[in-house]
VEXDREN-2710 file (C-alpha; in Angstrom, 1 decimal):
% VEXDREN-2710
k/r/px/py/pz
1/UNK/34.6/-26.2/6.2
2/UNK/31.1/-26.5/6.1
3/UNK/28.6/-23.6/4.7
4/UNK/27.1/-23.5/8.6
5/UNK/30.9/-23.5/10.0
6/UNK/32.2/-20.6/7.4
7/UNK/29.1/-17.6/7.4
8/UNK/31.3/-15.9/4.4
9/UNK/30.0/-18.9/2.2
10/UNK/26.1/-18.4/3.5
11/UNK/24.6/-15.8/0.7
12/UNK/22.3/-14.5/3.5
13/UNK/25.6/-12.6/5.2
14/UNK/27.3/-12.0/2.4
15/UNK/23.7/-10.2/0.8
16/UNK/24.0/-7.9/3.8
17/UNK/27.5/-6.3/2.8
18/UNK/25.7/-5.8/-0.6
19/UNK/23.1/-3.8/1.3
20/UNK/26.0/-2.2/3.5
21/UNK/28.4/-1.0/0.3
22/UNK/25.3/-0.3/-1.9
23/UNK/23.8/2.3/0.7
24/UNK/28.0/3.6/0.5
25/UNK/27.5/3.8/-3.3
26/UNK/30.3/1.8/-3.6
27/UNK/30.2/0.2/-7.1
28/UNK/33.3/-2.2/-6.8
29/UNK/32.4/-3.6/-3.9
30/UNK/29.0/-4.5/-4.4
31/UNK/29.8/-6.2/-7.5
32/UNK/32.2/-8.1/-5.4
33/UNK/29.8/-8.9/-2.8
34/UNK/27.3/-9.6/-5.3
35/UNK/29.8/-11.9/-7.3
36/UNK/30.3/-13.9/-3.7
37/UNK/26.7/-14.1/-2.9
38/UNK/26.1/-16.1/-6.6
39/UNK/29.1/-18.0/-6.2
40/UNK/27.9/-19.3/-3.0
41/UNK/23.8/-19.6/-3.5
42/UNK/23.6/-22.7/-3.7
43/UNK/23.5/-22.6/0.5
44/UNK/20.8/-20.6/0.4
45/UNK/17.9/-21.3/2.9
46/UNK/15.0/-20.8/0.7
47/UNK/13.0/-23.2/1.9
48/UNK/10.1/-22.8/4.1
49/UNK/8.6/-25.2/6.5
50/UNK/4.9/-25.7/5.4
51/UNK/2.6/-23.8/8.3
52/UNK/5.4/-23.0/10.3
53/UNK/5.1/-19.3/11.6
54/UNK/8.8/-19.5/13.6
55/UNK/10.5/-20.3/10.1
56/UNK/8.8/-17.8/8.8
57/UNK/9.5/-15.2/11.0
58/UNK/13.5/-16.4/11.0
59/UNK/13.3/-16.4/6.6
60/UNK/12.3/-12.6/7.2
61/UNK/14.5/-11.4/9.7
62/UNK/17.4/-13.3/7.8
63/UNK/16.1/-12.3/4.1
64/UNK/14.7/-8.9/4.6
65/UNK/17.8/-7.0/4.9
66/UNK/19.2/-9.1/1.9
67/UNK/16.4/-8.4/-0.7
68/UNK/17.2/-4.5/0.7
69/UNK/20.9/-4.7/-0.6
70/UNK/19.9/-7.0/-3.9
71/UNK/17.8/-4.0/-4.7
72/UNK/19.8/-1.6/-3.8
73/UNK/22.7/-3.1/-5.4
74/UNK/20.6/-3.1/-8.4
75/UNK/19.7/-0.1/-8.7
76/UNK/23.2/1.3/-8.0
77/UNK/24.2/-0.8/-10.4
78/UNK/22.0/0.1/-13.2
79/UNK/20.1/-2.3/-16.1
80/UNK/22.9/-2.6/-18.2
81/UNK/25.3/-4.4/-15.4
82/UNK/25.2/-7.6/-15.5
83/UNK/25.6/-8.2/-12.2
84/UNK/22.6/-6.0/-11.7
85/UNK/20.7/-8.2/-13.9
86/UNK/21.5/-11.4/-11.9
87/UNK/20.5/-9.7/-8.7
88/UNK/17.0/-8.8/-10.0
89/UNK/16.7/-12.3/-11.7
90/UNK/17.5/-13.8/-8.6
91/UNK/14.7/-11.8/-6.5
92/UNK/11.9/-12.5/-8.6
93/UNK/12.8/-16.0/-9.0
94/UNK/14.1/-16.7/-5.6
95/UNK/13.9/-14.4/-2.9
96/UNK/10.5/-12.6/-3.6
97/UNK/8.1/-15.8/-3.7
98/UNK/9.9/-16.7/0.0
99/UNK/9.7/-13.7/1.4
100/UNK/5.7/-14.0/-0.3
101/UNK/5.5/-16.7/1.7
102/UNK/6.8/-16.2/5.2
103/UNK/4.3/-12.6/4.8
104/UNK/1.2/-14.5/4.0
105/UNK/2.1/-17.7/6.8
106/UNK/2.8/-14.4/9.4
107/UNK/0.0/-12.8/8.9
108/UNK/-2.9/-15.1/8.3
109/UNK/-1.2/-17.7/10.9
110/UNK/0.4/-15.6/13.2
111/UNK/-1.3/-12.2/14.3
112/UNK/0.5/-10.0/16.3
113/UNK/-0.5/-10.1/19.8
114/UNK/-1.5/-6.9/21.5
115/UNK/-0.6/-4.8/18.5
116/UNK/2.4/-5.9/18.6
117/UNK/4.0/-6.8/14.9
118/UNK/6.3/-10.5/14.9
119/UNK/9.6/-9.0/14.3
120/UNK/10.1/-10.5/10.6
121/UNK/7.2/-8.6/9.4
122/UNK/8.5/-5.3/11.4
123/UNK/12.2/-5.6/10.0
124/UNK/10.7/-6.5/6.3
125/UNK/8.5/-3.6/6.7
126/UNK/11.3/-1.2/8.2
127/UNK/13.5/-2.6/5.7
128/UNK/12.4/-3.5/2.6
129/UNK/8.6/-1.8/2.4
130/UNK/5.6/-3.0/1.4
131/UNK/6.4/-3.2/-2.5
132/UNK/7.7/-6.3/-3.7
133/UNK/10.9/-6.0/-6.4
134/UNK/9.4/-6.8/-9.9
END
């Protein structure tokens, strides 16, 4: 079964489970879902179509909750935890650059209409905030 057909193989979906369990402060479940997310990482949609603000908006809608989950999971597990370290490394190396590119594209090339922000930007600001995980 392909990753598209089986959502359990999508790191974007499994990453939301990391967020849910990190919010519940369930360390064991965070470790379980983070490990699954890493297992399926090759299925992640981390590319961005150049100049396509619709794609950027879609990616922010998809990755903002995952980024929040990765950040919360990392904080819950702590710096000494291998899975926590891997979460931080993935955020820095792969997810943050994608999110930054999406935000730049949306803010520069798809300004909000009538004072409304694009859904991806709004969700990112509400769920993650303005500060990137470093």
